[in-house]
N, CA, C and O atoms as CSV, one atom per row, in Angstrom:
chain,resi,resn,atom,element,x,y,z
A,1,MET,N,N,115.654,-144.167,102.665
A,1,MET,CA,C,115.949,-144.827,101.226
A,1,MET,C,C,115.655,-143.479,100.159
A,1,MET,O,O,116.501,-143.047,99.376
A,2,PRO,N,N,114.736,-143.117,100.266
A,2,PRO,CA,C,114.398,-141.808,99.222
A,2,PRO,C,C,115.430,-140.839,99.200
A,2,PRO,O,O,115.676,-140.199,98.177
A,3,GLN,N,N,116.098,-140.677,100.344
A,3,GLN,CA,C,117.141,-139.641,100.199
A,3,GLN,C,C,118.487,-140.085,99.578
A,3,GLN,O,O,119.239,-139.347,98.942
A,4,THR,N,N,118.665,-141.258,99.822
A,4,THR,CA,C,119.906,-141.992,99.460
A,4,THR,C,C,119.385,-142.046,97.850
A,4,THR,O,O,120.264,-141.653,97.082
A,5,ARG,N,N,118.167,-142.442,97.213
A,5,ARG,CA,C,118.006,-142.506,95.871
A,5,ARG,C,C,118.612,-141.150,95.372
A,5,ARG,O,O,119.428,-141.197,94.451
A,6,GLY,N,N,118.229,-139.818,95.979
A,6,GLY,CA,C,118.205,-138.580,95.448
A,6,GLY,C,C,119.406,-138.245,95.398
A,6,GLY,O,O,119.761,-137.479,94.503
A,7,ARG,N,N,120.483,-138.811,96.495
A,7,ARG,CA,C,121.680,-138.380,96.421
A,7,ARG,C,C,122.603,-139.086,95.539
A,7,ARG,O,O,123.530,-138.435,95.057
A,8,ILE,N,N,122.458,-140.599,95.197
A,8,ILE,CA,C,122.958,-141.263,93.921
A,8,ILE,C,C,122.798,-140.586,92.597
A,8,ILE,O,O,123.684,-140.367,91.772
A,9,PHE,N,N,121.373,-140.255,92.516
A,9,PHE,CA,C,121.163,-139.357,91.280
A,9,PHE,C,C,121.798,-137.911,90.824
A,9,PHE,O,O,122.148,-137.440,89.742
A,10,ASP,N,N,121.774,-137.418,92.244
A,10,ASP,CA,C,122.970,-136.102,92.343
A,10,ASP,C,C,124.499,-136.276,91.967
A,10,ASP,O,O,125.185,-135.488,91.317
A,11,ASP,N,N,124.874,-137.474,92.519
A,11,ASP,CA,C,126.067,-137.822,92.313
A,11,ASP,C,C,126.629,-138.313,91.056
A,11,ASP,O,O,127.797,-138.164,90.697
A,12,PHE,N,N,125.504,-139.034,90.288
A,12,PHE,CA,C,125.621,-139.366,89.134
A,12,PHE,C,C,125.696,-138.125,87.845
A,12,PHE,O,O,126.368,-138.010,86.820
A,13,ALA,N,N,124.756,-137.401,88.432
A,13,ALA,CA,C,124.676,-135.956,87.418
A,13,ALA,C,C,125.949,-135.230,87.618
A,13,ALA,O,O,126.418,-134.567,86.693
A,14,SER,N,N,126.594,-135.319,88.874
A,14,SER,CA,C,127.504,-134.386,89.053
A,14,SER,C,C,128.907,-134.926,88.360
A,14,SER,O,O,129.759,-134.106,88.017
A,15,LEU,N,N,129.114,-136.429,88.162
A,15,LEU,CA,C,129.991,-137.246,87.620
A,15,LEU,C,C,130.109,-137.090,85.986
A,15,LEU,O,O,131.154,-137.107,85.335
A,16,MET,N,N,128.790,-136.936,85.500
A,16,MET,CA,C,128.503,-136.953,84.313
A,16,MET,C,C,128.829,-135.542,83.833
A,16,MET,O,O,129.172,-135.356,82.666
A,17,THR,N,N,128.740,-134.678,84.596
A,17,THR,CA,C,128.905,-132.979,84.228
A,17,THR,C,C,130.302,-132.997,84.172
A,17,THR,O,O,130.759,-132.779,83.050
A,18,ASN,N,N,131.223,-133.224,85.201
A,18,ASN,CA,C,132.533,-133.437,85.198
A,18,ASN,C,C,132.985,-134.444,84.013
A,18,ASN,O,O,134.078,-134.251,83.480
A,19,ALA,N,N,132.271,-135.374,83.648
A,19,ALA,CA,C,132.796,-136.039,82.588
A,19,ALA,C,C,132.772,-135.351,81.143
A,19,ALA,O,O,133.648,-135.596,80.313
A,20,ALA,N,N,131.869,-134.605,80.934
A,20,ALA,CA,C,131.490,-133.687,79.923
A,20,ALA,C,C,132.823,-132.604,79.920
A,20,ALA,O,O,133.469,-132.270,78.927
A,21,GLY,N,N,133.005,-132.223,81.135
A,21,GLY,CA,C,133.868,-131.077,81.043
A,21,GLY,C,C,135.319,-131.578,80.734
A,21,GLY,O,O,136.027,-130.947,79.949
A,22,VAL,N,N,135.880,-133.033,81.528
A,22,VAL,CA,C,137.018,-133.377,80.787
A,22,VAL,C,C,136.915,-133.681,79.449
A,22,VAL,O,O,137.843,-133.228,78.780
A,23,ALA,N,N,135.945,-134.404,78.750
A,23,ALA,CA,C,135.934,-134.893,77.262
A,23,ALA,C,C,136.264,-133.179,76.378
A,23,ALA,O,O,137.069,-133.017,75.461
A,24,ASN,N,N,135.380,-132.108,77.000
A,24,ASN,CA,C,135.559,-131.243,76.174
A,24,ASN,C,C,137.126,-130.610,76.332
A,24,ASN,O,O,137.646,-129.977,75.414
A,25,GLY,N,N,137.709,-130.833,77.440
A,25,GLY,CA,C,139.161,-130.383,77.557
A,25,GLY,C,C,140.009,-130.922,76.852
A,25,GLY,O,O,140.981,-130.369,76.336
A,26,VAL,N,N,139.608,-132.379,76.760
A,26,VAL,CA,C,140.548,-133.209,75.639
A,26,VAL,C,C,140.454,-132.929,74.136
A,26,VAL,O,O,141.460,-132.891,73.426
A,27,LYS,N,N,139.154,-132.724,73.653
A,27,LYS,CA,C,138.801,-132.054,72.486
A,27,LYS,C,C,139.654,-130.941,72.089
A,27,LYS,O,O,140.265,-130.911,71.021
A,28,ARG,N,N,139.686,-129.843,73.153
A,28,ARG,CA,C,140.369,-128.737,72.868
A,28,ARG,C,C,141.830,-128.931,72.780
A,28,ARG,O,O,142.302,-128.132,71.971
A,29,GLU,N,N,142.683,-129.669,73.292
A,29,GLU,CA,C,143.991,-129.874,73.357
A,29,GLU,C,C,144.113,-130.904,72.101
A,29,GLU,O,O,145.117,-130.690,71.420
A,30,ALA,N,N,143.198,-132.101,71.608
A,30,ALA,CA,C,143.425,-132.787,70.426
A,30,ALA,C,C,143.443,-131.598,69.320
A,30,ALA,O,O,144.288,-131.624,68.426
A,31,GLU,N,N,142.415,-130.478,69.415
A,31,GLU,CA,C,142.244,-129.732,68.238
A,31,GLU,C,C,143.644,-128.833,67.953
A,31,GLU,O,O,144.097,-128.583,66.836
A,32,THR,N,N,144.185,-128.432,69.175
A,32,THR,CA,C,145.218,-127.612,69.250
A,32,THR,C,C,146.584,-128.320,68.704
A,32,THR,O,O,147.405,-127.868,67.906
A,33,ALA,N,N,146.568,-129.596,69.397
A,33,ALA,CA,C,147.790,-130.538,68.791
A,33,ALA,C,C,147.805,-130.720,67.073
A,33,ALA,O,O,148.817,-130.656,66.374
A,34,VAL,N,N,146.419,-130.960,66.601
A,34,VAL,CA,C,146.204,-131.236,65.416
A,34,VAL,C,C,146.737,-129.933,64.543
A,34,VAL,O,O,147.658,-130.050,63.734
A,35,ARG,N,N,146.137,-128.822,64.763
A,35,ARG,CA,C,146.506,-127.529,64.400
A,35,ARG,C,C,147.722,-127.145,64.459
A,35,ARG,O,O,148.023,-126.291,63.625
A,36,THR,N,N,148.599,-127.513,65.224
A,36,THR,CA,C,150.166,-127.271,65.432
A,36,THR,C,C,150.917,-128.184,64.544
A,36,THR,O,O,151.914,-127.706,64.003
A,37,GLN,N,N,150.517,-129.795,64.227
A,37,GLN,CA,C,151.206,-130.238,63.624
A,37,GLN,C,C,150.886,-129.800,62.207
A,37,GLN,O,O,151.857,-129.829,61.451
A,38,VAL,N,N,149.757,-129.408,61.694
A,38,VAL,CA,C,149.250,-129.156,60.213
A,38,VAL,C,C,150.206,-127.800,60.026
A,38,VAL,O,O,151.067,-127.941,59.157
A,39,GLU,N,N,150.195,-126.750,60.576
A,39,GLU,CA,C,151.170,-125.558,60.600
A,39,GLU,C,C,152.474,-125.920,60.479
A,39,GLU,O,O,153.272,-125.243,59.831
A,40,ARG,N,N,152.841,-127.191,61.191
A,40,ARG,CA,C,154.268,-127.556,61.093
A,40,ARG,C,C,154.403,-127.760,59.905
A,40,ARG,O,O,154.985,-126.940,59.194
A,41,ILE,N,N,153.904,-128.877,59.437
A,41,ILE,CA,C,153.783,-129.479,58.054
A,41,ILE,C,C,153.621,-128.571,56.911
A,41,ILE,O,O,154.228,-128.747,55.854
A,42,LEU,N,N,152.755,-127.538,57.129
A,42,LEU,CA,C,152.430,-126.759,56.170
A,42,LEU,C,C,153.912,-125.734,55.839
A,42,LEU,O,O,154.246,-125.343,54.720
A,43,SER,N,N,154.555,-125.488,56.986
A,43,SER,CA,C,155.576,-124.655,56.963
A,43,SER,C,C,156.899,-125.164,56.344
A,43,SER,O,O,157.733,-124.421,55.826
A,44,GLY,N,N,157.002,-126.459,56.447
A,44,GLY,CA,C,157.961,-127.471,56.005
A,44,GLY,C,C,157.776,-127.534,54.435
A,44,GLY,O,O,158.782,-127.737,53.756
A,45,MET,N,N,156.695,-127.391,53.893
A,45,MET,CA,C,156.345,-127.256,52.391
A,45,MET,C,C,156.695,-126.290,51.434
A,45,MET,O,O,156.874,-126.412,50.222
A,46,ASN,N,N,156.760,-125.388,52.113
A,46,ASN,CA,C,156.934,-123.803,51.640
A,46,ASN,C,C,155.778,-123.294,50.532
A,46,ASN,O,O,155.960,-122.849,49.399
A,47,VAL,N,N,154.481,-123.526,51.287
A,47,VAL,CA,C,153.337,-123.069,50.911
A,47,VAL,C,C,153.076,-121.474,51.208
A,47,VAL,O,O,153.289,-120.928,52.291
A,48,VAL,N,N,152.580,-120.853,50.046
A,48,VAL,CA,C,152.579,-119.609,50.096
A,48,VAL,C,C,151.279,-119.127,50.987
A,48,VAL,O,O,150.315,-119.886,51.083
A,49,THR,N,N,151.281,-118.187,51.462
A,49,THR,CA,C,150.151,-117.569,52.274
A,49,THR,C,C,148.993,-117.059,51.357
A,49,THR,O,O,149.277,-116.754,50.199
A,50,ARG,N,N,147.676,-116.943,51.810
A,50,ARG,CA,C,146.748,-116.175,50.783
A,50,ARG,C,C,147.225,-114.855,50.533
A,50,ARG,O,O,147.012,-114.399,49.410
A,51,GLU,N,N,147.925,-114.046,51.496
A,51,GLU,CA,C,147.992,-112.796,51.171
A,51,GLU,C,C,149.102,-112.726,50.039
A,51,GLU,O,O,148.973,-111.940,49.100
A,52,GLU,N,N,150.194,-113.569,50.153
A,52,GLU,CA,C,151.141,-113.581,48.965
A,52,GLU,C,C,150.476,-114.054,47.612
A,52,GLU,O,O,150.795,-113.433,46.598
A,53,PHE,N,N,149.723,-114.931,47.525
A,53,PHE,CA,C,148.955,-115.537,46.763
A,53,PHE,C,C,148.090,-114.298,45.971
A,53,PHE,O,O,148.199,-114.101,44.761
A,54,GLU,N,N,147.283,-113.562,46.801
A,54,GLU,CA,C,146.416,-112.699,46.181
A,54,GLU,C,C,147.217,-111.504,45.913
A,54,GLU,O,O,146.481,-110.698,45.343
A,55,ALA,N,N,148.505,-110.981,46.082
A,55,ALA,CA,C,149.394,-109.921,45.738
A,55,ALA,C,C,150.051,-110.322,44.221
A,55,ALA,O,O,150.258,-109.564,43.273
A,56,VAL,N,N,150.306,-111.784,44.328
A,56,VAL,CA,C,151.174,-112.230,42.820
A,56,VAL,C,C,149.775,-112.375,41.629
A,56,VAL,O,O,149.887,-112.346,40.404
A,57,ARG,N,N,148.507,-112.530,42.416
A,57,ARG,CA,C,147.671,-112.720,41.351
A,57,ARG,C,C,146.922,-111.525,40.849
A,57,ARG,O,O,146.169,-111.532,39.875
A,58,ASP,N,N,147.269,-110.250,41.795
A,58,ASP,CA,C,146.748,-108.781,41.327
A,58,ASP,C,C,147.966,-108.284,40.431
A,58,ASP,O,O,147.783,-107.420,39.574
A,59,MET,N,N,148.988,-108.751,40.613
A,59,MET,CA,C,150.138,-108.250,39.961
A,59,MET,C,C,150.000,-108.716,38.500
A,59,MET,O,O,149.971,-107.955,37.532
A,60,ALA,N,N,149.925,-109.951,38.461
A,60,ALA,CA,C,149.777,-111.026,37.132
A,60,ALA,C,C,148.423,-110.085,36.241
A,60,ALA,O,O,148.529,-109.684,35.082
A,61,ALA,N,N,147.345,-109.916,37.030
A,61,ALA,CA,C,146.095,-109.342,36.390
A,61,ALA,C,C,146.848,-107.834,35.713
A,61,ALA,O,O,146.808,-107.581,34.509
A,62,LEU,N,N,147.402,-107.090,36.565
A,62,LEU,CA,C,147.737,-105.747,36.200
A,62,LEU,C,C,148.807,-105.983,34.930
A,62,LEU,O,O,148.694,-105.262,33.939
A,63,ALA,N,N,149.788,-106.954,34.984
A,63,ALA,CA,C,150.588,-107.379,34.077
A,63,ALA,C,C,149.536,-107.664,32.539
A,63,ALA,O,O,149.552,-106.962,31.528
A,64,ARG,N,N,148.997,-108.445,32.695
A,64,ARG,CA,C,147.902,-108.999,31.317
A,64,ARG,C,C,147.237,-107.485,30.933
A,64,ARG,O,O,147.335,-107.098,29.769
A,65,GLU,N,N,146.616,-106.714,31.859
A,65,GLU,CA,C,146.314,-105.511,31.418
A,65,GLU,C,C,147.279,-104.573,30.658
A,65,GLU,O,O,146.890,-104.029,29.624
A,66,GLU,N,N,148.423,-104.383,31.096
A,66,GLU,CA,C,149.136,-103.821,30.512
A,66,GLU,C,C,149.782,-104.238,28.893
A,66,GLU,O,O,150.023,-103.548,27.903
A,67,ASN,N,N,149.903,-105.562,29.157
A,67,ASN,CA,C,150.324,-106.208,27.956
A,67,ASN,C,C,148.852,-105.959,26.518
A,67,ASN,O,O,148.949,-105.584,25.349
A,68,GLU,N,N,147.968,-106.264,27.124
A,68,GLU,CA,C,146.731,-105.984,26.100
A,68,GLU,C,C,146.806,-104.419,25.828
A,68,GLU,O,O,146.449,-104.284,24.657
A,69,GLU,N,N,147.077,-103.298,26.315
A,69,GLU,CA,C,146.936,-102.195,26.250
A,69,GLU,C,C,148.326,-101.686,25.210
A,69,GLU,O,O,148.289,-100.763,24.397
A,70,LEU,N,N,149.459,-102.537,25.500
A,70,LEU,CA,C,150.401,-102.552,24.630
A,70,LEU,C,C,150.110,-103.257,23.189
A,70,LEU,O,O,150.684,-102.889,22.164
A,71,ARG,N,N,149.502,-103.927,23.211
A,71,ARG,CA,C,149.026,-104.857,21.967
A,71,ARG,C,C,148.242,-103.885,21.127
A,71,ARG,O,O,148.582,-103.837,19.945
A,72,ARG,N,N,147.315,-103.146,21.489
A,72,ARG,CA,C,146.470,-102.340,21.187
A,72,ARG,C,C,147.084,-101.127,20.535
A,72,ARG,O,O,146.615,-100.810,19.442
A,73,ARG,N,N,148.124,-100.352,21.072
A,73,ARG,CA,C,148.809,-99.366,20.707
A,73,ARG,C,C,149.772,-100.047,19.483
A,73,ARG,O,O,149.858,-99.528,18.371
A,74,ILE,N,N,150.409,-101.164,19.829
A,74,ILE,CA,C,151.208,-101.569,18.487
A,74,ILE,C,C,150.500,-101.570,17.373
A,74,ILE,O,O,150.981,-101.112,16.336
A,75,ALA,N,N,148.957,-102.207,17.441
A,75,ALA,CA,C,148.138,-102.564,16.363
A,75,ALA,C,C,147.757,-101.344,15.597
A,75,ALA,O,O,147.743,-101.302,14.367
A,76,ALA,N,N,147.392,-100.176,16.526
A,76,ALA,CA,C,147.477,-98.826,16.209
A,76,ALA,C,C,148.473,-98.213,15.247
A,76,ALA,O,O,148.244,-97.763,14.125
A,77,LEU,N,N,149.677,-98.286,15.930
A,77,LEU,CA,C,150.737,-98.102,15.107
A,77,LEU,C,C,151.026,-98.577,13.832
A,77,LEU,O,O,151.421,-97.874,12.902
A,78,GLU,N,N,150.793,-99.971,13.787
A,78,GLU,CA,C,150.826,-100.660,12.330
A,78,GLU,C,C,149.962,-100.340,11.515
A,78,GLU,O,O,150.207,-100.161,10.322
A,79,ALA,N,N,148.698,-100.209,12.100
A,79,ALA,CA,C,147.490,-99.541,11.012
A,79,ALA,C,C,147.932,-98.338,10.323
A,79,ALA,O,O,147.749,-98.166,9.118
A,80,ARG,N,N,148.650,-97.314,11.266
A,80,ARG,CA,C,149.164,-96.074,10.590
A,80,ARG,C,C,150.156,-96.388,9.648
A,80,ARG,O,O,150.640,-95.472,8.984
A,81,GLY,N,N,150.551,-97.607,9.483
A,81,GLY,CA,C,151.818,-97.496,8.475
A,81,GLY,C,C,153.153,-97.415,9.326
A,81,GLY,O,O,154.102,-97.899,8.710
A,82,GLU,N,N,153.497,-96.889,10.685
A,82,GLU,CA,C,154.308,-96.984,11.323
A,82,GLU,C,C,155.330,-98.304,11.117
A,82,GLU,O,O,154.910,-99.454,11.239
A,83,PRO,N,N,156.575,-98.023,10.826
A,83,PRO,CA,C,157.663,-99.058,10.801
A,83,PRO,C,C,157.728,-100.063,12.100
A,83,PRO,O,O,157.618,-99.596,13.233
A,84,LYS,N,N,157.884,-101.242,11.910
A,84,LYS,CA,C,158.124,-102.029,13.206
A,84,LYS,C,C,159.374,-101.552,13.830
A,84,LYS,O,O,160.155,-101.136,12.974
A,85,SER,N,N,159.833,-101.472,15.062
A,85,SER,CA,C,161.071,-101.219,15.635
A,85,SER,C,C,161.973,-102.269,15.959
A,85,SER,O,O,163.202,-102.316,15.899
A,86,ALA,N,N,161.046,-103.178,16.348
A,86,ALA,CA,C,161.607,-104.612,16.784
A,86,ALA,C,C,160.551,-105.653,16.997
A,86,ALA,O,O,159.445,-105.261,17.370
A,87,THR,N,N,160.743,-106.849,16.819
A,87,THR,CA,C,159.640,-107.897,17.083
A,87,THR,C,C,159.653,-108.380,18.468
A,87,THR,O,O,160.648,-108.732,19.100
A,88,VAL,N,N,158.433,-108.357,18.869
A,88,VAL,CA,C,158.016,-108.624,20.403
A,88,VAL,C,C,157.335,-109.730,20.357
A,88,VAL,O,O,156.181,-109.883,19.955
A,89,VAL,N,N,158.263,-110.717,20.891
A,89,VAL,CA,C,157.465,-112.227,21.063
A,89,VAL,C,C,157.036,-112.116,22.771
A,89,VAL,O,O,157.755,-111.834,23.729
A,90,VAL,N,N,155.405,-112.498,22.710
A,90,VAL,CA,C,154.760,-112.372,24.021
A,90,VAL,C,C,154.266,-113.753,24.094
A,90,VAL,O,O,153.626,-114.130,25.076
């Protein structure tokens, strides 16, 4: 009887190990399916990538810096009494 009991426990442990492996496989499949669906939905929404966003953000920052520099130059020219050549609306 002791050997039978040990064998039953061994079989049960093996069954639990296999069940855990199957559960882990199901989890990976579910994660892959969800990731695929999310990527499909996002591609249909015309969402920009992080790289595109950062590139545009950097371009906007540079444009703001250039705009401020031009404002300073215009202010300096006006302070010297230079006539305005054109009205710039910003």
